[in-house]
C-alpha positions in Angstrom: 34.3 -91.1 -14.3 37.5 -88.9 -15.5 37.7 -87.3 -18.9 40.7 -89.1 -19.4 38.6 -92.5 -18.9 36.0 -91.3 -21.7 38.8 -91.1 -24.2 39.7 -94.5 -23.1 36.5 -96.0 -23.4 36.2 -94.2 -26.5 39.2 -95.8 -27.8 38.5 -99.3 -26.4 34.6 -99.0 -28.2 35.9 -97.9 -31.5 38.7 -100.7 -31.5 35.7 -103.2 -31.1 33.5 -101.7 -33.8 31.1 -99.6 -31.3 31.6 -96.6 -33.6 28.3 -94.8 -32.3 29.5 -95.5 -28.6 33.0 -94.1 -28.9 31.8 -91.2 -30.7 29.7 -90.2 -27.4 32.3 -90.9 -25.3 34.4 -88.8 -27.3 31.8 -85.9 -27.6 31.4 -86.6 -23.4 35.0 -85.6 -22.9 34.6 -82.7 -24.6 31.4 -81.4 -23.0 33.6 -82.1 -19.9 36.2 -80.2 -21.0 34.1 -77.4 -21.9 32.9 -77.4 -18.2 36.4 -77.0 -16.9 37.3 -74.0 -19.1 33.6 -72.4 -18.4 32.3 -73.6 -14.8 29.9 -71.1 -14.8 26.2 -72.8 -15.2 24.6 -69.4 -15.3 26.4 -67.9 -17.3 26.7 -70.2 -20.1 24.7 -73.0 -20.6 26.1 -76.6 -21.9 25.5 -76.5 -25.4 27.0 -72.4 -25.7 29.8 -74.1 -23.8 30.2 -77.4 -25.9 30.4 -74.6 -29.2 32.6 -72.4 -27.7 35.3 -75.0 -26.3 34.9 -76.6 -30.1 35.3 -73.9 -32.1 38.4 -72.8 -30.2 40.0 -76.2 -30.1 39.6 -76.0 -34.2 40.3 -72.9 -35.8 38.2 -71.9 -39.2 34.6 -72.4 -39.7 32.8 -75.2 -41.3 29.5 -76.0 -42.0 27.4 -79.3 -43.7 24.1 -79.6 -44.7 21.7 -81.7 -42.8 18.3 -82.5 -43.0 18.0 -79.8 -45.9 19.6 -77.0 -43.8 22.8 -75.6 -43.4 24.8 -76.1 -39.7 27.9 -75.1 -38.2 30.1 -78.3 -37.4 29.6 -78.0 -33.9 26.1 -77.6 -33.9 25.9 -80.9 -35.7 28.3 -82.5 -32.9 26.0 -81.4 -29.9 22.3 -81.3 -31.4 22.2 -83.9 -33.6 25.3 -86.4 -32.8 25.6 -86.0 -28.7 21.7 -85.1 -27.9 20.0 -87.2 -30.4 21.8 -90.0 -31.0 22.5 -90.6 -27.1 18.5 -90.2 -26.6 17.8 -92.2 -29.8 18.0 -96.0 -29.0 16.1 -96.8 -31.9 18.3 -95.2 -34.7 15.6 -92.8 -35.3 18.0 -89.4 -35.5 19.5 -90.9 -38.8 23.0 -90.8 -37.8 25.7 -93.2 -38.5 29.6 -93.9 -37.3 31.9 -96.2 -39.9 35.7 -96.4 -39.8 37.1 -95.2 -43.3 37.9 -98.0 -45.7 41.3 -97.2 -45.7 42.4 -98.9 -42.5 45.9 -97.6 -42.7 44.9 -94.4 -42.6 42.4 -93.6 -39.5 39.5 -91.7 -39.9 35.8 -91.8 -39.0 33.0 -91.2 -41.0 29.5 -89.8 -40.3 26.5 -90.5 -42.3 23.1 -89.1 -42.3 21.1 -92.3 -43.0 17.3 -93.0 -44.0 15.2 -93.2 -40.6 14.5 -96.9 -39.9 13.6 -98.7 -37.3 16.3 -101.8 -35.8 
């Protein structure tokens, strides 16, 4: 599947209220693009490639508190959203995505939630 197809899937998922799936598709597209930029898997692991590409595409450092610790936003997207959300079918990672309450302004909010069984 191409990077373009991942982005198109993300759009479709988002429009149909499947926000976590949309975010995962976008993050997979970012990971694939990072591998195009940094193709040597021996020299650079996936997480490092993802983080470096994300940083280069988004200048300026931003950190957020998650689980009582400060993390770079790149780390949050890679570790806690891409990896944990993808492997946590029961919602145990405690992350939910939802559309902004103002429909005329397209935004996405990601909220750390209380871990519950779904």
